[in-house]
C-alpha positions as CSV (number, residue, x, y, z in Angstrom):
1,M,28.9,8.7,-17.7
2,A,27.7,5.4,-19.3
3,I,28.1,3.6,-16.0
4,I,26.0,6.3,-14.2
5,K,23.3,5.9,-16.8
6,I,23.2,2.2,-16.5
7,L,23.1,2.4,-12.6
8,H,20.4,5.1,-12.9
9,T,18.3,2.7,-15.0
10,L,18.9,-0.3,-12.8
11,F,18.0,1.6,-9.6
12,G,14.8,2.8,-11.4
13,I,13.9,-0.8,-12.3
14,F,14.6,-2.0,-8.8
15,G,12.5,0.9,-7.5
16,N,9.6,-0.2,-9.8
17,I,9.8,-3.8,-8.4
18,T,9.8,-2.7,-4.7
19,G,7.3,0.0,-5.3
20,L,4.9,-2.5,-6.8
21,F,5.1,-4.7,-3.7
22,L,4.5,-1.6,-1.6
23,F,1.4,-0.7,-3.6
24,L,0.1,-4.3,-3.5
25,A,0.5,-4.5,0.4
26,P,-3.1,-3.3,1.1
27,M,-4.6,-6.1,-1.0
28,I,-4.9,-8.3,2.2
29,T,-6.9,-5.5,3.9
30,F,-9.3,-5.0,1.0
31,K,-9.8,-8.8,0.6
32,R,-11.0,-8.7,4.2
33,V,-13.2,-5.7,3.5
34,I,-14.8,-7.4,0.4
35,M,-15.4,-10.7,2.3
36,N,-16.9,-8.9,5.3
37,R,-18.7,-6.4,3.1
38,S,-17.6,-3.7,5.6
39,T,-14.7,-1.3,6.1
40,E,-15.0,-1.9,9.8
41,K,-12.6,0.7,11.5
42,F,-10.2,1.1,8.6
43,S,-9.6,4.6,7.4
44,G,-9.8,5.5,3.7
45,I,-7.7,8.7,4.0
46,P,-4.3,7.0,3.5
47,Y,-5.4,5.5,0.2
48,V,-6.9,8.8,-1.1
49,M,-3.7,10.7,-0.2
50,T,-1.5,8.0,-1.8
51,L,-3.6,8.3,-4.9
52,L,-2.8,12.0,-5.1
53,N,0.9,11.3,-4.6
54,C,0.8,8.7,-7.4
55,L,-1.0,11.0,-9.8
56,L,1.4,13.9,-9.2
57,S,4.5,11.7,-9.5
58,T,3.1,10.1,-12.7
59,W,2.6,13.6,-14.1
60,Y,6.1,14.7,-13.0
61,G,7.7,11.7,-14.7
62,L,6.2,12.4,-18.1
63,P,8.8,13.4,-20.8
64,F,7.3,16.8,-21.5
65,V,7.5,17.7,-17.7
66,S,10.7,15.9,-16.6
67,P,12.9,14.2,-19.2
68,N,14.5,10.8,-18.5
69,N,12.1,9.9,-15.7
70,M,9.7,7.6,-17.5
71,L,10.3,4.8,-15.0
72,V,8.8,7.2,-12.3
73,S,5.6,7.5,-14.4
74,I,5.4,3.7,-15.0
75,I,5.4,2.7,-11.3
76,N,3.3,5.6,-10.1
77,G,0.8,5.1,-12.9
78,T,0.4,1.5,-11.8
79,G,0.1,2.7,-8.2
80,A,-2.5,5.2,-9.1
81,G,-4.6,2.4,-10.7
82,L,-4.3,0.2,-7.6
83,E,-5.1,3.1,-5.2
84,A,-8.1,4.1,-7.3
85,F,-9.3,0.5,-6.9
86,Y,-8.8,0.6,-3.1
87,V,-10.7,3.9,-2.9
88,L,-13.6,2.5,-5.0
89,V,-13.9,-0.6,-2.9
90,F,-13.8,1.6,0.3
91,L,-16.6,3.8,-1.1
92,I,-18.7,0.7,-1.9
93,F,-18.6,-0.8,1.6
94,A,-18.1,2.2,3.8
95,P,-20.9,3.6,6.1
96,K,-22.8,6.6,4.7
97,K,-20.9,9.1,7.0
98,E,-17.5,7.8,6.1
99,K,-18.5,7.5,2.4
100,A,-19.4,11.2,2.3
101,K,-16.1,12.2,4.0
102,I,-13.9,10.1,1.6
103,S,-15.9,11.4,-1.4
104,G,-15.2,14.9,-0.3
105,I,-11.5,14.3,0.1
106,L,-11.4,12.5,-3.2
107,F,-13.0,15.6,-4.9
108,V,-10.2,17.8,-3.3
109,V,-7.5,15.3,-4.5
110,I,-8.8,15.4,-8.1
111,S,-9.1,19.2,-7.9
112,I,-5.5,19.5,-6.7
113,F,-4.1,17.2,-9.4
114,S,-6.2,18.9,-12.1
115,T,-4.9,22.3,-11.0
116,V,-1.3,21.3,-11.0
117,A,-1.6,19.6,-14.4
118,L,-3.4,22.6,-16.0
119,V,-1.2,25.3,-14.5
120,S,2.0,23.4,-15.5
121,M,0.7,22.8,-19.0
122,L,-0.9,26.1,-19.8
123,A,1.0,28.7,-17.8
124,L,4.5,27.2,-17.4
125,H,7.2,26.0,-19.8
126,G,10.6,24.3,-19.7
127,N,12.3,24.2,-16.3
128,K,9.5,26.2,-14.6
129,R,7.1,23.4,-15.4
130,K,9.4,20.8,-14.0
131,V,10.1,22.8,-10.8
132,F,6.4,23.5,-10.1
133,S,5.3,19.9,-10.8
134,G,8.3,18.5,-8.8
135,F,7.5,20.6,-5.7
136,A,3.9,19.3,-5.7
137,A,5.0,15.7,-6.2
138,A,7.7,15.9,-3.5
139,I,5.4,17.4,-0.8
140,F,2.8,14.7,-1.1
141,S,5.5,11.9,-1.4
142,I,6.9,13.1,2.0
143,I,3.3,13.0,3.4
144,M,2.8,9.5,2.1
145,Y,6.1,8.2,3.6
146,G,5.3,10.0,6.9
147,S,1.9,8.3,7.3
148,P,3.4,5.3,9.4
149,L,4.6,7.7,12.1
150,S,1.6,7.1,14.3
151,I,2.2,3.3,14.0
152,M,5.8,3.8,15.0
153,R,4.7,5.8,18.0
154,L,2.3,2.9,18.9
155,V,5.2,0.4,18.6
156,I,7.3,2.4,21.0
157,K,4.4,2.9,23.4
158,T,3.3,-0.8,23.5
159,K,6.8,-2.2,22.9
160,S,5.2,-4.5,20.4
161,V,5.4,-4.8,16.5
162,E,2.0,-6.4,16.3
163,Y,0.6,-3.5,14.2
164,M,3.7,-2.9,12.1
165,P,4.2,-5.7,9.5
166,F,7.8,-6.5,8.8
167,F,7.5,-6.8,5.0
168,L,5.7,-3.5,4.7
169,S,8.5,-1.8,6.6
170,L,11.1,-3.6,4.5
171,F,9.6,-2.5,1.2
172,V,9.2,1.1,2.5
173,F,13.0,1.0,3.1
174,L,13.9,-0.7,-0.2
175,C,11.6,1.5,-2.3
176,G,12.7,4.7,-0.6
177,T,16.4,3.8,-0.9
178,S,16.1,2.8,-4.6
179,W,14.4,6.0,-5.6
180,F,16.7,8.0,-3.4
181,V,19.8,6.7,-5.2
182,Y,18.0,7.0,-8.6
183,G,17.4,10.7,-7.8
184,L,21.0,11.2,-6.7
185,L,22.3,9.6,-9.9
186,G,19.9,11.7,-12.0
187,R,20.7,14.8,-10.0
188,D,17.0,15.3,-9.4
189,P,16.2,16.7,-5.9
190,F,12.4,16.3,-6.4
191,I,13.0,12.5,-6.4
192,A,16.0,12.2,-4.1
193,V,14.7,14.4,-1.2
194,P,11.3,12.8,-0.5
195,N,12.6,9.3,-1.1
196,G,15.6,10.0,1.2
197,V,13.0,10.8,3.9
198,G,11.2,7.5,3.0
199,S,14.5,5.6,3.3
200,L,15.3,7.1,6.7
201,L,11.8,6.3,8.0
202,G,12.0,2.8,6.6
203,T,15.3,2.4,8.4
204,V,13.8,3.5,11.7
205,Q,10.9,1.1,11.3
206,L,13.3,-1.8,10.7
207,I,15.3,-0.8,13.8
208,L,12.1,-0.7,15.9
209,Y,11.2,-4.1,14.5
210,A,14.7,-5.5,15.5
211,I,14.3,-4.1,19.0
212,Y,10.7,-5.2,19.7
213,R,10.3,-8.3,17.4
214,D,10.3,-10.7,20.3
215,N,7.4,-8.8,21.9
216,K,5.0,-9.4,19.0
217,G,1.5,-9.9,20.3
218,K,2.7,-9.3,23.9
219,G,1.4,-5.8,24.3
220,K,-2.1,-6.8,25.4
221,K,-0.7,-9.8,27.3
222,G,1.5,-7.5,29.4
223,E,-1.4,-5.3,30.3
224,E,-3.5,-8.3,31.3
225,D,-0.6,-9.8,33.4
226,G,-0.1,-6.5,35.1
227,R,-3.8,-6.3,36.0
228,A,-3.7,-9.9,37.3
229,E,-0.7,-9.2,39.5
230,M,-2.5,-6.1,40.9
231,E,-5.4,-8.3,41.8
232,L,-3.2,-10.9,43.5
233,E,-1.4,-8.2,45.5
234,K,-4.7,-6.8,46.9
235,P,-5.0,-7.7,50.6
236,K,-8.0,-9.9,51.3
237,E,-10.6,-8.4,53.6
238,K,-10.7,-10.1,57.0
239,E,-13.9,-12.0,57.7
240,V,-15.7,-10.4,60.6
241,P,-17.3,-13.0,62.9
242,N,-21.1,-12.8,63.1
243,T,-21.4,-12.1,66.8
244,Q,-25.0,-11.1,66.4
245,N,-26.2,-14.7,65.7
246,R,-23.9,-16.1,68.4
247,D,-25.3,-13.7,71.1
248,A,-28.8,-14.7,70.1
249,K,-28.1,-18.4,70.9
250,V,-26.8,-17.6,74.4
């Protein structure tokens, strides 16, 4: 039992480290947004949804909701702070239409979190509070981990990993695996299941990277080469002799 507790804590600490790198990954994007004073074509939705996941997971990890899960609250509380910063920067530099859309989604996010927190505190007690808060946190954790599916589809379609950074995929795998094992050791399905999904998706991303890593940046080049070959293969039109001018000279 003592060894399981030690491993439980160690995997929680490792999950905090890898989770921090995962939450810090968008800093490069937002440095670009601040320097250009524009959100360009970036979407703010992933950051708002990750904020909701962090808030719910932080709440779930608190001692009066779920005992022995304080490490969950520490990393997700840190993540919530970082995601709130990203959302704030996005709202400052986004166009009016996008700003209104993200503000609306942010209002819904705060409403969902407030509802979960109030219902679990005022209407539920003991294990019922843990189950209710755990379900809410697990659902949005799966949504957060599932967000790169569109990028994975793009990688398969273009046969290029240009838009799927290796280290982001690596930390998705490491973070998901760490918390999956942490959940198993703590016999907590609300942590094990969503992070098991994250570990699996991270594995798929790394496999795709291994398959297409040599094609990085070749997606567009391949299309251009294909178009060039088509141009070369087109038969040149035969020149028709101008018999009109020749007859006029006769």
